[in-house]
C-alpha positions as CSV (number, residue, x, y, z in Angstrom):
1,M,-6.2,7.8,-11.8
2,L,-7.2,10.9,-10.2
3,S,-10.6,8.7,-10.0
4,L,-8.6,5.8,-8.7
5,I,-7.0,8.3,-5.8
6,V,-10.7,10.2,-5.2
7,F,-12.0,6.4,-4.6
8,Y,-9.3,5.2,-2.1
9,K,-9.3,8.2,-0.1
10,A,-13.2,8.1,0.2
11,K,-13.0,4.4,1.1
12,Q,-10.7,5.5,3.9
13,M,-13.1,7.9,5.3
14,V,-15.8,5.0,5.5
15,Y,-13.1,3.0,7.5
16,Y,-12.9,6.0,9.9
17,M,-16.2,6.5,10.3
18,I,-16.9,3.0,11.5
19,D,-14.6,3.2,14.1
20,M,-16.3,5.5,16.3
21,K,-14.4,4.8,19.3
22,L,-11.1,5.6,17.7
23,F,-12.5,8.8,16.3
24,Y,-13.9,9.8,20.0
25,S,-9.9,8.7,21.1
26,I,-8.8,11.3,18.8
27,A,-11.2,14.2,19.2
28,L,-9.6,13.4,23.3
29,I,-6.1,13.6,22.3
30,C,-6.5,16.8,20.3
31,L,-8.2,18.6,22.9
32,V,-5.2,17.4,25.4
33,I,-2.5,18.6,22.6
34,S,-3.8,22.1,22.1
35,V,-2.3,24.2,24.4
36,S,-2.3,28.0,24.6
37,G,1.0,30.2,26.1
38,Q,-0.1,33.1,28.1
39,N,0.9,35.2,25.3
40,G,-2.2,34.0,23.2
41,I,0.3,31.3,21.0
42,K,-1.0,28.3,20.1
43,I,0.9,24.9,19.9
44,T,-0.9,22.1,18.4
45,S,0.1,18.7,16.7
46,D,-3.5,17.4,15.7
47,F,-3.1,17.0,12.4
48,P,-1.3,14.2,9.9
49,G,2.1,13.5,11.2
50,G,2.1,16.3,14.1
51,N,4.1,15.0,17.2
52,I,4.5,17.3,20.5
53,V,4.4,17.5,24.3
54,V,4.3,21.5,25.4
55,N,5.6,21.3,29.1
56,K,5.3,24.6,30.3
57,T,4.3,28.2,28.3
58,G,5.5,31.7,29.4
59,Q,5.0,35.0,28.2
60,D,7.6,34.3,24.9
61,T,9.0,31.0,25.5
62,I,7.6,27.8,25.3
63,W,9.1,24.2,26.5
64,L,8.3,21.0,24.7
65,K,9.6,18.2,23.9
66,P,8.7,14.6,21.4
67,D,6.0,12.9,22.0
68,L,7.5,9.1,22.9
69,S,4.5,7.5,23.7
70,N,4.6,3.9,22.6
71,T,8.2,4.1,22.6
72,R,11.1,2.8,24.3
73,G,13.8,4.9,25.4
74,N,14.6,8.5,23.5
75,W,13.6,9.3,20.2
76,F,13.9,12.5,18.2
77,Y,10.7,13.3,16.0
78,W,8.7,16.0,16.5
79,Y,6.2,18.2,14.7
80,F,3.9,20.9,16.0
81,K,1.6,23.8,14.7
82,A,2.0,27.4,16.3
83,A,-1.1,29.7,15.4
84,N,-1.7,33.4,17.0
85,I,1.9,34.1,16.6
86,S,1.7,37.7,14.2
87,G,4.3,40.2,14.9
88,K,5.9,38.5,17.9
89,E,8.9,36.5,19.0
90,V,8.9,33.6,20.7
91,T,11.3,30.7,21.9
92,F,10.9,27.1,21.7
93,I,12.8,25.7,24.3
94,F,13.3,21.4,23.8
95,E,14.1,19.9,27.4
96,Q,15.3,16.5,25.6
97,D,19.0,16.5,23.9
98,N,19.5,15.5,20.3
99,V,16.3,16.7,18.6
100,F,17.9,19.0,16.5
101,A,19.6,18.1,12.8
102,K,23.1,19.7,11.9
103,Y,20.6,22.8,9.9
104,G,18.4,23.3,12.5
105,P,14.6,23.0,12.3
106,A,12.6,23.0,9.6
107,Y,9.7,25.2,8.9
108,S,7.1,26.1,7.1
109,L,4.7,29.7,6.8
110,N,1.5,29.9,6.7
111,N,0.3,27.1,4.9
112,D,2.6,27.1,2.3
113,R,3.9,23.4,1.0
114,T,7.6,24.5,0.8
115,W,9.6,23.7,4.0
116,K,12.9,25.6,4.6
117,W,16.3,24.9,7.4
118,Y,16.1,27.7,9.8
119,G,19.9,27.5,9.7
120,E,23.3,25.9,11.1
121,N,24.0,28.0,14.3
122,R,20.3,29.0,15.5
123,I,20.1,26.5,18.1
124,I,21.0,28.1,21.5
125,N,20.5,25.9,24.7
126,N,18.7,23.4,23.3
127,G,16.1,25.5,21.3
128,F,15.4,28.7,19.2
129,S,13.9,32.0,18.8
130,F,11.9,32.9,15.7
131,S,10.2,36.5,15.2
132,F,7.4,36.4,13.6
133,S,6.2,39.0,10.8
134,T,2.5,40.5,11.0
135,M,2.2,39.4,8.0
136,D,2.3,35.7,9.7
137,T,-0.4,34.0,10.9
138,V,0.5,30.2,11.4
139,A,3.9,28.7,11.3
140,Y,4.7,25.0,11.3
141,F,8.1,23.7,12.7
142,C,9.3,20.0,12.5
143,F,12.4,18.2,13.0
144,A,13.2,17.6,9.3
145,F,10.7,17.8,6.1
146,P,7.5,16.2,7.1
147,Y,6.1,13.8,4.7
148,T,2.8,11.8,5.2
149,E,0.0,10.6,3.1
150,D,-1.6,13.7,2.1
151,N,2.0,14.3,0.2
152,L,2.3,11.0,-1.5
153,Y,-1.4,11.6,-3.4
154,E,-0.4,15.3,-3.9
155,F,3.0,13.9,-5.7
156,I,0.8,11.4,-7.9
157,S,-1.9,13.8,-8.7
158,K,1.1,16.0,-10.4
159,L,2.7,13.1,-12.5
160,K,2.7,13.4,-15.9
161,L,3.7,10.4,-17.5
162,K,1.3,7.9,-15.3
163,D,0.0,5.0,-17.7
164,Q,2.0,2.3,-16.3
165,L,1.8,3.8,-12.8
166,K,-1.2,2.0,-10.4
167,I,-2.1,2.8,-6.9
168,D,-4.6,0.4,-4.7
169,T,-4.6,-0.7,-1.5
170,F,-2.2,-3.7,-0.1
171,C,-3.6,-4.0,3.3
172,L,-5.7,-2.0,6.0
173,S,-3.4,-0.9,9.0
174,S,-4.5,-1.9,12.6
175,E,-6.5,1.3,12.7
176,K,-8.4,1.0,9.3
177,R,-6.6,3.1,7.4
178,I,-5.3,2.2,3.7
179,V,-1.4,0.6,3.4
180,E,-1.0,1.9,-0.3
181,R,0.9,-0.2,-2.6
182,I,2.0,1.2,-5.9
183,S,2.8,-0.8,-9.2
184,I,4.8,0.0,-11.9
185,T,4.2,-2.5,-14.8
186,P,5.6,-2.7,-18.3
187,S,2.6,-2.1,-20.3
188,D,3.3,-4.5,-23.3
189,N,5.4,-7.3,-22.1
190,E,5.6,-9.9,-18.9
191,P,8.1,-8.4,-16.8
192,T,11.8,-10.0,-16.9
193,Y,12.3,-9.3,-13.5
194,K,10.8,-7.7,-10.1
195,V,11.6,-5.1,-8.0
196,L,10.6,-4.8,-4.3
197,I,11.0,-0.8,-2.6
198,V,9.5,-0.7,0.4
199,A,10.1,2.7,3.1
200,R,8.5,3.7,6.7
201,H,9.3,0.5,8.5
202,H,10.5,3.1,10.9
203,A,7.4,5.9,11.0
204,C,9.4,9.1,11.3
205,E,12.0,8.3,8.6
206,M,10.2,10.8,6.0
207,M,12.8,11.9,4.4
208,A,13.2,8.3,2.5
209,N,9.8,9.0,0.5
210,F,11.8,12.4,-1.4
211,V,14.1,9.6,-2.8
212,L,11.1,7.8,-3.4
213,E,9.4,10.6,-5.3
214,G,12.7,10.7,-7.7
215,M,13.0,7.3,-8.1
216,M,9.4,7.0,-9.4
217,V,9.8,9.7,-11.6
218,S,12.8,8.8,-13.0
219,I,10.9,5.4,-14.0
220,L,8.4,6.8,-15.2
221,S,9.4,9.6,-17.5
222,L,13.1,9.4,-18.3
223,K,14.3,8.2,-21.9
224,D,16.8,6.2,-21.0
225,M,15.0,4.1,-18.8
226,Q,12.9,2.5,-21.2
227,F,14.0,-0.7,-20.2
228,L,13.0,-0.9,-16.9
229,R,9.7,0.1,-18.6
230,D,9.7,-2.4,-21.0
231,H,11.5,-5.5,-18.6
232,V,10.7,-4.6,-14.7
233,E,7.6,-4.9,-12.4
234,F,8.0,-2.4,-9.4
235,C,6.2,-3.1,-6.1
236,I,6.3,0.1,-4.3
237,I,4.7,-0.1,-0.3
238,P,5.7,3.9,0.8
239,F,4.5,3.4,4.2
240,V,5.0,0.0,5.7
241,D,3.8,1.8,9.6
242,K,0.9,3.9,8.2
243,D,-0.9,4.4,11.5
244,G,2.6,5.7,12.8
245,V,3.2,8.2,9.7
246,E,-0.2,9.6,10.0
247,N,-0.1,9.9,14.4
248,G,2.5,11.3,14.1
249,E,5.0,8.5,16.3
250,Q,8.3,7.7,16.3
251,G,8.0,4.1,14.7
252,K,11.3,3.5,15.8
253,N,11.6,1.5,19.2
254,R,8.3,0.9,19.1
255,I,7.0,-1.0,22.4
256,P,7.1,-4.3,21.8
257,H,9.2,-4.1,18.5
258,D,9.0,-1.8,15.5
259,H,7.8,-3.2,12.3
260,N,11.4,-3.6,10.8
261,R,11.5,-6.9,13.9
262,D,8.6,-7.7,12.7
263,Y,9.6,-10.8,10.4
264,S,10.4,-13.2,12.7
265,G,7.3,-15.7,14.1
266,N,4.1,-14.4,14.1
267,S,3.6,-10.5,13.0
268,I,2.0,-8.4,15.1
269,Y,1.4,-5.5,11.9
270,N,-0.7,-6.3,9.8
271,S,1.4,-4.5,6.7
272,V,4.1,-7.1,8.0
273,S,2.0,-10.1,8.0
274,V,0.2,-9.1,4.9
275,L,4.0,-8.5,2.5
276,R,5.2,-11.8,4.4
277,N,2.1,-13.7,2.8
278,Q,1.6,-11.8,-0.5
279,I,5.1,-11.2,-1.9
280,P,6.5,-14.9,-2.1
281,A,3.6,-15.4,-4.2
282,W,3.6,-12.2,-6.3
283,S,7.4,-13.0,-7.1
284,E,6.8,-15.4,-9.2
285,K,10.7,-16.3,-8.9
286,K,11.2,-12.8,-10.8
287,L,12.0,-11.1,-7.6
288,E,15.5,-9.9,-8.1
289,I,16.2,-6.4,-6.0
290,V,14.5,-5.6,-2.2
291,L,15.2,-2.2,-1.6
292,D,14.5,-0.8,2.0
293,L,15.0,2.6,2.5
294,H,15.6,4.1,5.9
295,C,16.9,7.4,7.5
296,P,19.8,6.7,10.4
297,W,20.1,8.7,13.5
298,V,20.2,12.6,13.7
299,T,24.0,13.2,14.1
300,G,27.5,11.8,13.8
301,E,29.8,10.8,10.9
302,L,28.1,7.5,10.3
303,H,24.5,9.1,10.1
304,E,25.7,12.0,7.8
305,C,26.3,10.3,4.9
306,I,24.3,8.4,2.9
307,T,25.0,4.5,3.6
308,L,23.8,1.2,2.1
309,L,24.4,-1.9,4.8
310,G,26.1,-4.9,4.2
311,S,25.0,-8.6,4.6
312,D,26.1,-11.5,7.0
313,N,25.7,-13.5,3.8
314,T,29.2,-13.5,1.9
315,E,27.1,-13.8,-1.8
316,M,24.8,-11.5,-0.5
317,E,27.3,-8.7,0.3
318,K,29.3,-9.4,-3.2
319,S,25.9,-8.1,-4.8
320,Q,25.9,-5.2,-2.1
321,L,28.9,-4.0,-3.4
322,L,28.6,-4.5,-6.7
323,F,25.4,-2.2,-6.1
324,S,27.5,0.4,-4.1
325,K,29.9,0.9,-7.0
326,I,27.3,1.6,-9.5
327,L,25.4,3.7,-7.5
328,Q,28.4,6.0,-6.4
329,K,29.0,5.8,-10.5
330,N,25.7,7.1,-10.9
331,S,25.5,9.9,-8.0
332,L,26.1,13.4,-10.0
333,G,24.2,15.7,-7.9
334,D,25.0,17.8,-4.7
335,I,23.8,15.1,-2.6
336,R,26.1,11.6,-3.4
337,Y,26.8,8.5,-2.5
338,S,30.4,7.0,-2.0
339,H,31.1,3.1,-2.2
340,S,33.6,4.3,0.8
341,S,30.2,4.5,2.7
342,F,29.2,1.0,2.3
343,L,28.9,0.0,6.1
344,F,30.2,-3.8,6.4
345,F,27.9,-6.3,8.8
346,G,30.4,-6.0,12.3
347,S,30.8,-2.6,11.8
348,G,28.9,0.7,13.4
349,W,25.1,-0.1,14.4
350,N,25.4,-2.6,11.5
351,S,25.6,-5.9,13.6
352,N,23.4,-8.8,15.5
353,V,23.3,-6.9,18.7
354,S,19.5,-6.6,19.1
355,V,18.7,-9.6,16.6
356,S,16.8,-11.0,19.9
357,K,14.3,-7.9,19.1
358,G,13.2,-10.2,16.0
359,M,14.4,-10.3,12.4
360,K,14.8,-7.2,10.2
361,F,13.3,-7.2,6.6
362,S,15.9,-7.1,4.9
363,K,17.6,-10.2,6.4
364,W,13.8,-11.5,5.4
365,A,14.0,-10.4,1.8
366,S,17.5,-11.8,1.5
367,M,16.3,-15.4,1.8
368,L,13.2,-15.4,-0.8
369,E,14.0,-17.4,-3.8
370,G,15.7,-15.7,-6.9
371,V,16.1,-12.6,-4.6
372,S,20.3,-11.8,-6.0
373,L,20.3,-8.1,-4.0
374,S,18.3,-7.2,-0.6
375,T,20.1,-4.0,1.1
376,T,19.2,-1.5,3.0
377,L,19.8,2.2,2.4
378,E,20.2,5.1,5.1
379,F,19.0,8.5,3.8
380,P,20.3,11.0,6.3
381,Y,17.2,13.6,7.6
382,A,19.4,16.7,6.8
383,N,23.1,17.1,6.1
384,V,25.1,14.7,3.9
385,S,28.7,15.0,3.7
386,G,28.5,18.9,4.5
387,M,25.4,19.6,2.1
388,P,22.4,20.4,3.2
389,V,19.5,18.0,2.1
390,S,16.4,19.2,0.3
391,M,12.8,18.0,-1.2
392,D,14.9,18.2,-4.9
393,G,18.2,17.1,-3.9
394,A,16.5,13.7,-2.1
395,R,15.0,13.4,-5.2
396,I,17.8,13.6,-7.9
397,F,19.3,11.0,-5.8
398,G,16.4,9.4,-6.1
399,Q,17.2,9.5,-10.0
400,A,20.8,7.9,-9.3
401,M,18.5,5.1,-7.5
402,A,16.8,4.2,-10.4
403,Y,19.5,4.6,-12.6
404,S,21.5,2.2,-10.7
405,I,18.4,-0.4,-10.4
406,M,18.6,-0.2,-14.2
407,D,22.3,-1.1,-14.5
408,Y,22.5,-3.5,-12.1
409,L,19.9,-5.6,-13.9
410,K,21.0,-4.7,-17.5
411,T,24.0,-6.7,-16.2
412,D,22.2,-10.0,-15.5
413,F,20.3,-9.3,-18.1
414,T,23.0,-9.8,-21.0
415,V,24.5,-12.1,-18.9
416,N,21.6,-14.4,-18.9
417,Q,20.6,-13.5,-23.4
């Protein structure tokens, strides 16, 4: 498995070296987004997932905003690195509203891979102050917990039971990056069912990947999920908008339309085009469940609870409601789903108001032959009904998702035996 990872990483580097024009463009961008304040503090976003615009610097204050390149309107994702910070107290002020979730910014010090929320009451006048110790050399701050390709390969490298997992190239992105496909396949049997799970149609919605990690770990390792390992083939696309993820773009409301609105007419994004072409053949009429993992808006009642989106198709809605009840039953951690949070079509933002932008993935998938359940999961960035979201909490909820897939399929399996 590790050799596969090394191979694909090496292959990816070849594609980067070929496109020298892209290389020089990125180098120029890196020069622009590296800014030093009057006190020597250096703010950069020249790393995977990085996103920031520095408007002004003072002695101990830095004014910033999210980079909204290629985005229609405002969105909230940002992620930056601060260096030359030892022993200093710095105030970061954002010149755009709605850029903090309930528990303030997420941060990581001194290249530690762990992330923490800074705190619910730390945001004052749309900014925050941070006192760095003399031992602090570098700090990362982000809207939430970042997740890029490096996180995915680190996760896979640590999996203990991965004989049934395969990672390969689904396609290449527009910028020649590898768009990964993860397959989990029965080792001894032909699959009875197939399940498709995708994430990051919108590049900034990174918390969904921690849920996805929890699903994969559970499917591969939990003893009472042998049914899934015996009967189900999974196809998982962790980064539909791979370029957006690595470039640190919003992804949502991308110009002229984002990846989740690219399922009608001729698709303009290669990952969507390949998905539309390959999945119907791969399904072999066994594709039963399709799940699209998302994150919602920043704050607000509808955006701070886990939500399943209902369909305008009454038959599909029945399957979604069944899955919703099963998911509530299996949600046993601190971060739970409530069936009362099911968002019926026509409620809140779940409508056809923006249908002119293009068909959504879940709608397209619902029309594939054999699919009985196609739905979108909205997993909040920071707050689930008063509980702070953590990486492990999201993974535990992913376990509940895996159990719910199994229980849903077992219902059908029992009926058809």
